[in-house]
C-alpha positions as CSV (number, residue, x, y, z in Angstrom):
1,M,5.9,-2.8,-59.8
2,V,6.7,-4.1,-56.3
3,R,3.7,-3.5,-54.1
4,Y,4.3,-2.9,-50.5
5,P,1.6,-4.0,-47.7
6,P,-0.1,-1.1,-45.9
7,E,1.2,0.0,-42.7
8,D,-0.1,-1.8,-40.0
9,Q,-2.1,0.9,-38.0
10,T,-2.5,-1.1,-34.8
11,R,1.2,-1.5,-34.3
12,P,2.7,1.2,-31.5
13,R,4.9,3.3,-33.5
14,P,8.8,3.2,-32.2
15,H,8.8,6.6,-31.1
16,L,5.6,6.5,-29.2
17,I,7.1,3.3,-27.6
18,S,10.4,5.0,-26.9
19,A,8.4,8.2,-25.3
20,V,6.5,5.8,-23.3
21,A,9.7,4.1,-21.8
22,R,11.5,7.2,-21.1
23,L,8.4,8.3,-19.3
24,V,8.4,5.3,-17.1
25,F,12.2,5.6,-16.7
26,A,11.8,9.1,-15.3
27,G,9.0,8.2,-12.8
28,L,11.3,5.4,-11.6
29,C,14.0,7.6,-11.0
30,V,11.9,10.4,-9.2
31,L,10.6,7.5,-6.9
32,A,13.9,6.2,-6.2
33,G,15.2,9.5,-5.4
34,Y,11.9,10.3,-3.2
35,L,12.7,7.2,-1.1
36,A,16.2,7.9,-0.6
37,L,15.2,11.2,1.1
38,F,11.9,11.0,2.7
39,R,9.7,8.7,4.5
40,A,7.8,5.9,2.4
41,P,4.1,6.3,2.8
42,T,3.0,2.6,2.2
43,Y,4.5,-0.7,3.3
44,R,5.9,-1.8,0.1
45,L,7.3,1.6,-0.6
46,W,9.3,1.2,2.9
47,M,11.0,-1.9,1.6
48,L,11.8,-0.2,-1.5
49,A,13.3,2.7,0.7
50,V,15.7,0.1,2.5
51,G,17.1,-0.5,-1.0
52,A,17.3,3.0,-1.8
53,T,19.0,4.1,1.4
54,E,21.3,1.1,1.8
55,W,22.2,0.0,-1.7
56,G,22.0,3.3,-3.4
57,H,25.3,3.7,-4.1
58,W,25.3,0.9,-6.5
59,L,22.6,3.0,-8.8
60,A,24.5,6.0,-8.4
61,W,26.0,5.6,-11.9
62,L,23.0,7.5,-12.9
63,L,24.4,10.5,-11.7
64,F,26.9,10.4,-14.4
65,A,24.4,9.7,-17.3
66,P,24.4,13.2,-18.4
67,F,28.1,12.7,-19.9
68,F,27.8,9.9,-22.2
69,R,25.9,10.5,-25.4
70,P,24.8,7.0,-26.0
71,W,22.5,7.2,-22.7
72,R,21.2,10.5,-23.4
73,A,20.0,9.2,-26.7
74,I,18.4,6.3,-25.1
75,V,16.7,8.1,-22.3
76,G,16.1,11.7,-23.6
77,F,16.9,14.9,-21.8
78,P,14.1,14.3,-19.2
79,G,15.4,10.9,-18.5
80,W,19.2,11.8,-17.8
81,L,17.9,15.1,-16.0
82,F,16.0,12.7,-13.8
83,G,18.7,9.9,-13.5
84,A,21.2,12.6,-12.2
85,F,18.5,13.5,-9.6
86,A,18.0,10.0,-8.4
87,G,21.7,9.1,-8.5
88,A,22.4,12.3,-6.4
89,A,19.7,11.4,-4.1
90,M,20.9,8.0,-3.6
91,L,24.3,8.7,-2.6
92,T,23.0,11.0,0.3
93,P,22.9,8.2,2.8
94,L,26.6,7.2,2.0
95,L,28.0,11.0,2.3
96,R,25.8,11.5,5.6
97,A,27.4,8.4,7.3
98,L,30.9,9.7,6.2
99,L,29.9,12.9,8.3
100,L,29.7,10.8,11.3
101,R,33.2,11.4,12.2
102,T,32.6,11.8,16.0
103,L,31.2,7.9,16.3
104,P,34.6,6.6,17.9
105,Q,34.8,9.6,20.4
106,R,31.1,9.0,21.2
107,I,31.5,5.2,21.7
108,T,34.6,5.8,24.0
109,H,33.0,8.4,26.1
110,A,30.0,6.0,26.7
111,F,31.7,3.0,27.6
112,G,35.3,3.5,27.9
113,A,38.2,2.9,25.5
114,A,38.4,-0.6,24.2
115,T,40.2,-2.7,21.6
116,P,37.9,-4.7,19.4
117,R,38.2,-8.6,19.2
118,T,40.4,-9.8,16.3
119,R,41.4,-13.4,15.1
120,P,43.6,-14.4,12.1
121,G,41.6,-13.4,9.0
122,A,39.1,-11.8,11.2
123,P,40.1,-8.0,11.6
124,A,38.1,-5.2,13.5
125,R,36.6,-2.7,11.3
126,S,39.5,-0.1,10.8
127,Q,37.0,2.8,10.4
128,P,33.3,3.3,10.4
129,I,32.9,3.4,6.7
130,V,35.1,1.3,4.6
131,L,34.3,2.6,1.0
132,L,35.8,-0.8,-0.8
133,D,33.2,-2.6,1.4
134,L,30.3,-1.1,0.0
135,F,30.8,-3.0,-3.1
136,R,32.7,-6.2,-2.3
137,G,31.0,-6.9,0.9
138,V,32.2,-7.1,4.3
139,P,34.3,-10.3,4.5
140,L,33.1,-13.4,6.5
141,P,35.6,-15.9,7.5
142,P,34.3,-19.4,8.0
143,V,32.6,-20.1,11.5
144,Q,31.3,-23.3,12.8
145,R,27.5,-23.3,13.2
146,E,25.1,-25.8,14.9
147,T,21.6,-26.3,16.0
148,L,20.9,-26.8,19.7
149,P,17.4,-28.4,20.2
150,C,15.4,-26.9,22.8
151,H,11.9,-26.1,24.3
152,A,10.0,-23.2,24.9
153,A,8.9,-22.4,28.3
154,D,5.5,-24.1,27.8
155,G,7.4,-27.2,26.4
156,T,6.7,-27.0,22.9
157,A,9.8,-27.6,20.5
158,S,12.1,-24.9,19.6
159,R,15.9,-24.4,18.9
160,V,18.8,-21.9,19.2
161,E,21.5,-21.6,16.3
162,L,25.0,-21.4,17.5
163,Y,27.9,-19.9,16.0
164,R,31.5,-20.4,17.3
165,P,34.9,-19.4,16.1
166,H,36.4,-22.1,13.6
167,G,39.1,-24.3,15.2
168,V,38.4,-23.1,18.7
169,A,37.7,-25.6,21.3
170,R,34.9,-26.3,23.0
171,T,36.6,-26.1,26.4
172,A,37.5,-22.1,25.6
173,A,34.9,-20.0,27.6
174,L,34.0,-17.7,25.2
175,P,31.7,-14.5,26.1
176,L,28.2,-15.2,24.8
177,V,26.3,-12.7,22.6
178,V,22.5,-13.9,22.4
179,V,20.6,-12.7,19.4
180,I,16.9,-12.1,19.3
181,H,14.9,-11.7,16.0
182,G,12.7,-9.1,14.7
183,G,9.4,-9.4,13.2
184,S,6.6,-7.5,15.1
185,W,6.5,-10.3,17.6
186,E,4.7,-12.3,15.0
187,S,7.2,-13.5,12.5
188,G,10.7,-14.5,12.4
189,D,13.0,-17.1,13.2
190,P,16.8,-17.8,14.4
191,D,18.1,-17.6,10.7
192,Q,17.0,-13.9,10.2
193,L,20.1,-12.1,9.1
194,P,22.7,-14.4,10.2
195,E,25.9,-12.1,8.7
196,V,26.4,-10.3,11.8
197,N,26.3,-13.6,14.1
198,S,29.0,-15.0,11.6
199,Y,31.0,-11.9,12.0
200,L,31.1,-11.7,15.6
201,A,31.7,-15.5,16.0
202,A,34.6,-15.3,13.8
203,R,36.3,-12.9,16.2
204,G,35.9,-15.0,19.2
205,Y,32.4,-14.6,20.3
206,M,29.6,-17.4,20.9
207,V,26.9,-16.4,19.1
208,A,23.4,-18.0,20.0
209,A,20.5,-17.0,17.8
210,L,17.2,-18.1,19.4
211,T,13.4,-17.8,18.6
212,Y,10.4,-17.3,20.8
213,R,6.6,-18.0,20.7
214,L,4.9,-15.7,18.5
215,S,1.8,-13.4,18.2
216,P,-1.3,-13.6,18.4
217,Q,-1.4,-17.4,19.2
218,H,0.6,-16.2,22.3
219,H,0.4,-13.1,24.1
220,F,3.0,-11.2,26.7
221,P,5.0,-12.5,28.6
222,A,5.3,-15.7,26.4
223,A,8.2,-14.2,24.3
224,L,10.0,-12.8,27.2
225,E,9.8,-16.2,29.3
226,D,11.2,-18.2,26.2
227,V,14.3,-15.4,25.9
228,L,14.8,-16.1,29.6
229,A,14.5,-19.7,29.3
230,V,17.2,-20.0,26.7
231,I,19.5,-17.8,28.6
232,A,19.1,-20.2,31.5
233,L,19.7,-23.0,29.1
234,L,23.0,-21.6,27.7
235,R,24.1,-20.9,31.1
236,E,23.3,-24.3,32.8
237,R,24.9,-25.9,29.6
238,A,28.0,-23.6,29.5
239,P,30.8,-26.1,30.3
240,E,30.0,-28.4,27.3
241,L,29.1,-25.5,25.1
242,G,32.2,-23.2,26.0
243,V,30.4,-20.3,27.2
244,D,31.4,-17.7,29.6
245,T,28.7,-17.3,32.1
246,E,29.8,-14.3,33.4
247,R,30.2,-12.6,30.2
248,I,26.9,-12.2,28.4
249,A,25.5,-9.7,25.9
250,L,21.8,-9.5,24.5
251,Y,21.4,-8.2,21.0
252,G,18.1,-7.7,19.3
253,R,16.5,-5.9,16.5
254,S,13.1,-4.4,16.5
255,A,10.7,-6.4,18.4
256,G,13.8,-8.5,19.3
257,G,15.4,-5.4,20.4
258,H,12.3,-4.8,22.8
259,L,12.8,-8.5,24.2
260,A,16.4,-8.0,24.7
261,L,16.1,-4.7,26.6
262,L,13.2,-6.3,28.6
263,A,15.5,-9.4,29.4
264,G,18.5,-7.6,30.4
265,Y,16.8,-5.2,32.5
266,T,14.6,-7.7,33.9
267,L,17.4,-10.2,35.0
268,G,19.2,-7.1,36.8
269,E,22.3,-9.9,37.0
270,P,25.9,-8.6,36.8
271,A,26.5,-11.7,34.3
272,I,24.2,-9.4,31.7
273,R,26.9,-7.0,31.0
274,A,25.6,-5.2,27.9
275,V,22.0,-5.0,25.8
276,A,22.3,-3.9,22.0
277,A,19.0,-2.8,20.5
278,L,18.1,-1.6,16.8
279,Y,15.2,0.7,16.5
280,P,13.2,-0.9,19.5
281,P,9.8,-0.2,20.7
282,T,10.4,1.0,24.3
283,D,7.5,2.9,25.6
284,L,4.4,0.8,24.5
285,R,1.7,2.9,25.9
286,W,3.2,5.8,23.9
287,G,3.5,3.5,21.1
288,H,-0.4,2.7,21.2
289,A,-1.2,6.2,21.5
290,N,1.2,7.5,18.5
291,P,0.7,4.8,16.0
292,A,2.8,4.3,12.7
293,P,1.2,5.2,9.5
294,R,-1.4,2.7,8.9
295,R,-0.7,2.3,5.3
296,V,2.9,1.2,6.2
297,I,1.6,-0.9,9.2
298,D,-0.9,-1.0,11.5
299,S,1.2,-1.0,14.7
300,T,-1.9,-0.5,17.1
301,A,-3.1,-4.1,16.0
302,V,0.2,-5.3,16.5
303,L,0.5,-4.1,19.8
304,E,-2.8,-5.4,20.9
305,R,-2.2,-8.8,19.3
306,F,1.0,-8.9,21.2
307,L,-0.3,-7.6,24.7
308,G,-3.8,-9.0,24.6
309,G,-5.6,-5.8,23.8
310,G,-5.3,-2.1,24.5
311,P,-4.1,-0.1,27.4
312,D,-7.5,0.2,29.1
313,A,-8.0,-3.8,28.9
314,A,-4.2,-4.8,29.1
315,G,-2.7,-2.1,31.2
316,A,-0.7,-4.2,33.2
317,A,0.7,-6.0,30.5
318,Y,1.8,-2.9,28.7
319,D,3.7,-1.6,31.7
320,A,5.3,-4.9,32.4
321,A,6.6,-4.9,28.9
322,T,8.0,-1.4,28.7
323,P,11.5,-1.5,28.8
324,M,11.6,2.3,30.1
325,L,9.7,1.5,33.0
326,L,12.1,-1.5,33.9
327,A,15.5,0.2,33.6
328,G,16.9,0.9,37.0
329,A,20.2,1.2,38.7
330,T,21.4,-2.2,37.8
331,A,20.5,-1.6,34.1
332,P,23.5,-2.8,31.9
333,P,25.2,-0.6,29.4
334,T,22.9,0.0,26.5
335,L,23.7,0.5,22.7
336,L,20.5,2.0,20.9
337,V,20.7,2.3,17.0
338,H,17.8,4.0,15.4
339,G,16.8,5.4,12.0
340,R,15.7,9.2,12.2
341,R,13.0,8.3,9.2
342,D,12.2,4.8,10.6
343,E,8.5,4.2,9.2
344,L,7.5,1.6,11.6
345,A,9.0,2.2,15.0
346,S,9.5,5.9,15.6
347,P,12.8,7.1,17.0
348,V,11.3,8.6,19.8
349,H,11.3,5.3,21.3
350,S,15.0,5.2,21.5
351,R,15.1,8.9,22.5
352,R,12.7,8.4,25.6
353,L,14.7,5.3,26.8
354,A,18.2,7.2,26.4
355,A,16.5,10.1,28.4
356,H,15.6,8.0,31.0
357,L,19.2,6.2,31.2
358,R,20.7,9.5,31.3
359,T,18.1,10.6,34.4
360,I,19.3,7.2,36.3
361,D,23.0,7.9,35.2
362,R,23.2,4.5,33.6
363,P,26.0,4.2,30.5
364,H,24.2,4.2,27.2
365,L,25.0,5.6,23.7
366,L,21.5,6.3,21.2
367,L,23.3,6.6,17.7
368,E,20.5,8.2,15.2
369,L,21.0,7.5,11.7
370,P,19.5,10.7,9.9
371,W,18.7,8.8,6.6
372,A,18.1,5.2,7.8
373,T,14.7,3.5,7.8
374,H,13.4,0.2,9.6
375,G,15.9,-2.5,8.6
376,F,18.4,-0.6,7.3
377,E,21.1,-3.3,8.4
378,A,19.7,-5.7,6.0
379,N,22.4,-4.7,4.0
380,F,25.4,-6.0,6.0
381,A,27.7,-3.6,4.0
382,G,25.8,-0.7,3.5
383,P,26.2,2.7,4.9
384,G,24.0,1.8,8.0
385,G,24.8,-1.6,8.4
386,Q,28.7,-0.7,8.6
387,L,28.1,2.2,11.3
388,W,26.3,-0.8,13.0
389,L,28.8,-3.1,12.8
390,Y,31.5,-0.7,14.0
391,A,29.7,0.6,17.3
392,L,28.5,-2.9,18.0
393,E,32.1,-4.7,18.1
394,R,33.3,-1.6,20.0
395,F,30.7,-1.9,22.4
396,L,31.1,-5.3,22.9
397,A,34.7,-5.2,23.5
398,A,34.2,-2.4,26.1
399,T,31.5,-4.3,28.0
400,L,32.5,-8.0,27.7
401,D,36.2,-7.5,27.7
402,G,37.0,-4.4,29.1
403,R,35.0,-4.4,32.6
């Protein structure tokens, strides 16, 4: 007679493993759906929220899981039910983006009608959202890229990354777009999210991505001084670089958006024809008094490291670093884009600046994206990224080519 060994009681039973796996799957679906709809409560969940809102359409197949029997057998009834919820939630950013049908009219009303630049193999965006691009990506023709060594205002070594159209001679005077990276004034470099730089260069712009001295080693105004020094350098070397010194736009994200606004409003020169800023801090005293959730980012400490203390100790620095106080009658046209659920920099910043620009009758547009969070354009081809690109190229065409 064949004797079988006794069952190993320490080994997890298959049905128990399956139940645990299904429970974990359901929990992940609930988390993904939550992050696609609501503000993230912590820094790490904010990073996941960017994925849920701007890459969520890739995971929307979960919405159709209830229709496939093999899938139901794997995840069980609760699993496919929560999968359907997560899929539906992660489709909402795309659906809300498709509802922003008045964007072309708003851009024209704010800055005038303009035809975006195109070159062979580099057409303009045909519409705010191109569904095919969500999955294939936004095509990027090759461009020329080179590093321009330079120095910060204090003499330390620095660099600027230059992007120019492929096959265009240096003798051509191209409109210049200066790009300033984000990173809470404490991190980042000129290589941050280079896709937009390549996109613009392919369509006939000279793009210069710069860096600046970072806090807390360097307090304000060191960062602004470096931005202004790079702009001066590019204008000085315009003949050899192929830059049109009378057509300059500044563009930055987060802390870089703040510096772009400061530089544009500080210079007050006709050559600075446009400033574009993604989710920038614009009122630093207000930001200190109304900080972001501390488990997401300690924005109070970030401001104090950048400015050398709180408003009581460094009040002059807060005022000198507040774009809203510097925007006057010569402020260049301004494009602001901000996610309405931004966990790191409240959309109130952009609203306050837009209200001030409206009061002094300066051309501007504030585009609020209801689903978007901080850093939404990390996915160049996502719903927020496509809308930003559509607005940016028309803004640049209207201000650099249409005036």
